[in-house]
MDAnalysis code that builds the backbone (N, CA, C; Angstrom):
import MDAnalysis as mda
import numpy as np

u = mda.Universe.empty(180, n_residues=60, atom_resindex=np.repeat(np.arange(60), 3), trajectory=True)
u.add_TopologyAttr("name", ["N", "CA", "C"] * 60)
u.add_TopologyAttr("resid", np.arange(1, 61))
u.add_TopologyAttr("resname", ["MET", "LYS", "PRO", "SER", "ALA", "GLU", "PHE", "SER", "ILE", "TYR", "LEU", "ALA", "GLY", "ILE", "VAL", "PRO", "ALA", "GLY", "LEU", "PHE", "TYR", "GLU", "HIS", "ILE", "LYS", "ASN", "ALA", "VAL", "GLY", "SER", "ASP", "SER", "LEU", "PHE", "PHE", "ALA", "LEU", "PHE", "VAL", "ALA", "TYR", "LEU", "LEU", "THR", "LEU", "ARG", "LEU", "VAL", "ALA", "ALA", "GLY", "ILE", "LYS", "ARG", "PHE", "ILE", "SER", "ASN", "ARG", "ARG"])
u.atoms.positions = np.array([
    [-38.475, -63.891, -27.158],
    [-37.452, -63.866, -28.176],
    [-36.271, -64.717, -27.718],
    [-35.892, -65.665, -28.530],
    [-34.792, -66.565, -28.209],
    [-33.477, -65.980, -28.723],
    [-32.441, -65.925, -27.862],
    [-31.150, -65.396, -28.341],
    [-30.520, -66.341, -29.364],
    [-29.766, -65.771, -30.279],
    [-29.126, -66.583, -31.309],
    [-27.995, -67.406, -30.696],
    [-27.604, -68.443, -31.403],
    [-26.502, -69.294, -30.945],
    [-25.217, -68.488, -30.879],
    [-25.037, -67.585, -31.824],
    [-23.837, -66.749, -31.862],
    [-23.739, -65.880, -30.602],
    [-24.846, -65.270, -30.223],
    [-24.872, -64.431, -29.027],
    [-24.632, -65.265, -27.771],
    [-25.230, -66.427, -27.703],
    [-25.071, -67.294, -26.532],
    [-23.619, -67.734, -26.354],
    [-22.963, -68.081, -27.444],
    [-21.563, -68.500, -27.382],
    [-20.680, -67.331, -26.979],
    [-20.935, -66.164, -27.555],
    [-20.158, -64.976, -27.220],
    [-20.334, -64.620, -25.742],
    [-21.548, -64.680, -25.264],
    [-21.831, -64.388, -23.855],
    [-21.158, -65.408, -22.939],
    [-21.154, -66.671, -23.338],
    [-20.503, -67.711, -22.537],
    [-18.991, -67.483, -22.462],
    [-18.415, -66.837, -23.439],
    [-16.997, -66.516, -23.402],
    [-16.690, -65.248, -22.625],
    [-17.639, -64.332, -22.593],
    [-17.457, -63.069, -21.878],
    [-17.546, -63.272, -20.371],
    [-18.414, -64.158, -19.922],
    [-18.611, -64.366, -18.483],
    [-17.319, -64.774, -17.772],
    [-16.588, -65.799, -18.236],
    [-15.337, -66.130, -17.539],
    [-14.295, -65.014, -17.640],
    [-14.290, -64.303, -18.765],
    [-13.342, -63.189, -18.899],
    [-13.638, -62.118, -17.859],
    [-14.894, -61.868, -17.609],
    [-15.275, -60.888, -16.593],
    [-14.997, -61.371, -15.179],
    [-15.232, -62.639, -14.950],
    [-15.023, -63.192, -13.607],
    [-13.546, -63.238, -13.222],
    [-12.690, -63.521, -14.188],
    [-11.261, -63.664, -13.908],
    [-10.435, -62.479, -14.404],
    [-11.099, -61.358, -14.637],
    [-10.454, -60.157, -15.169],
    [-9.238, -59.740, -14.339],
    [-9.413, -59.577, -13.047],
    [-8.319, -59.114, -12.184],
    [-7.181, -60.130, -12.113],
    [-7.517, -61.399, -12.022],
    [-6.487, -62.440, -11.954],
    [-5.630, -62.454, -13.221],
    [-6.288, -62.351, -14.365],
    [-5.569, -62.361, -15.636],
    [-4.726, -61.096, -15.771],
    [-5.299, -59.967, -15.398],
    [-4.578, -58.692, -15.495],
    [-3.325, -58.701, -14.616],
    [-3.442, -59.239, -13.414],
    [-2.278, -59.325, -12.521],
    [-1.237, -60.312, -13.040],
    [-1.682, -61.399, -13.650],
    [-0.752, -62.401, -14.170],
    [0.037, -61.867, -15.369],
    [-0.611, -61.062, -16.207],
    [0.056, -60.519, -17.392],
    [1.045, -59.423, -16.989],
    [0.639, -58.562, -16.081],
    [1.544, -57.530, -15.584],
    [1.436, -56.207, -16.319],
    [1.668, -56.186, -17.599],
    [1.646, -54.955, -18.389],
    [0.219, -54.618, -18.807],
    [-0.187, -53.378, -18.581],
    [-1.539, -52.967, -18.956],
    [-1.749, -52.990, -20.464],
    [-0.764, -52.535, -21.201],
    [-0.915, -52.503, -22.660],
    [-0.948, -53.919, -23.248],
    [-0.144, -54.821, -22.694],
    [-0.164, -56.202, -23.159],
    [-1.490, -56.867, -22.803],
    [-1.980, -56.600, -21.613],
    [-3.277, -57.144, -21.201],
    [-4.376, -56.661, -22.139],
    [-4.365, -55.380, -22.464],
    [-5.376, -54.824, -23.365],
    [-5.318, -55.502, -24.729],
    [-4.124, -55.658, -25.271],
    [-3.964, -56.303, -26.575],
    [-4.440, -57.754, -26.541],
    [-4.093, -58.465, -25.477],
    [-4.529, -59.861, -25.351],
    [-6.039, -59.962, -25.199],
    [-6.628, -59.045, -24.456],
    [-8.068, -59.074, -24.239],
    [-8.817, -58.771, -25.535],
    [-8.331, -57.820, -26.298],
    [-8.951, -57.515, -27.593],
    [-8.814, -58.712, -28.534],
    [-7.646, -59.337, -28.548],
    [-7.446, -60.524, -29.380],
    [-8.390, -61.651, -28.953],
    [-8.580, -61.817, -27.648],
    [-9.508, -62.840, -27.138],
    [-10.934, -62.554, -27.608],
    [-11.365, -61.305, -27.513],
    [-12.718, -60.952, -27.934],
    [-12.915, -61.167, -29.431],
    [-11.924, -60.818, -30.231],
    [-12.024, -61.040, -31.672],
    [-12.060, -62.531, -32.007],
    [-11.227, -63.303, -31.335],
    [-11.224, -64.749, -31.544],
    [-12.553, -65.362, -31.131],
    [-13.080, -64.911, -30.015],
    [-14.368, -65.400, -29.541],
    [-15.464, -65.086, -30.542],
    [-15.414, -63.909, -31.113],
    [-16.398, -63.509, -32.119],
    [-16.296, -64.396, -33.359],
    [-15.069, -64.693, -33.798],
    [-14.879, -65.549, -34.972],
    [-15.342, -66.978, -34.709],
    [-15.067, -67.482, -33.524],
    [-15.513, -68.835, -33.168],
    [-17.032, -68.891, -33.136],
    [-17.658, -67.882, -32.555],
    [-19.123, -67.850, -32.486],
    [-19.727, -67.785, -33.888],
    [-19.145, -66.981, -34.766],
    [-19.650, -66.892, -36.140],
    [-19.446, -68.210, -36.879],
    [-18.321, -68.863, -36.650],
    [-18.068, -70.155, -37.284],
    [-19.040, -71.226, -36.830],
    [-19.340, -71.244, -35.548],
    [-20.298, -72.222, -35.034],
    [-21.698, -71.925, -35.554],
    [-22.052, -70.655, -35.641],
    [-23.358, -70.293, -36.196],
    [-23.468, -70.762, -37.651],
    [-22.397, -70.552, -38.427],
    [-22.388, -70.982, -39.818],
    [-22.486, -72.500, -39.913],
    [-21.783, -73.200, -39.031],
    [-21.819, -74.660, -39.018],
    [-23.225, -75.173, -38.706],
    [-23.871, -74.550, -37.723],
    [-25.230, -74.966, -37.347],
    [-26.213, -74.682, -38.485],
    [-26.089, -73.526, -39.119],
    [-27.019, -73.189, -40.188],
    [-26.824, -74.064, -41.429],
    [-25.596, -74.522, -41.681],
    [-25.341, -75.410, -42.814],
    [-25.863, -76.818, -42.577],
    [-25.966, -77.225, -41.332],
    [-26.471, -78.566, -41.013],
    [-27.971, -78.657, -41.202],
    [-28.665, -77.547, -41.167],
    [-30.135, -77.568, -41.266],
    [-30.582, -77.603, -42.669],
])
């Protein structure tokens, strides 16, 4: 089973977020601000992945 383009893009965005989690959290300072930024990043990543999937499907 081949993963969808949307899943692959989302996973490619999650990996760096996981790798640099502590560095980003320390740079932001506030736990609540970090949480809000991380949720916003995940939502943005999801929208970008859906947009790219739509773009690829429209080209075919």
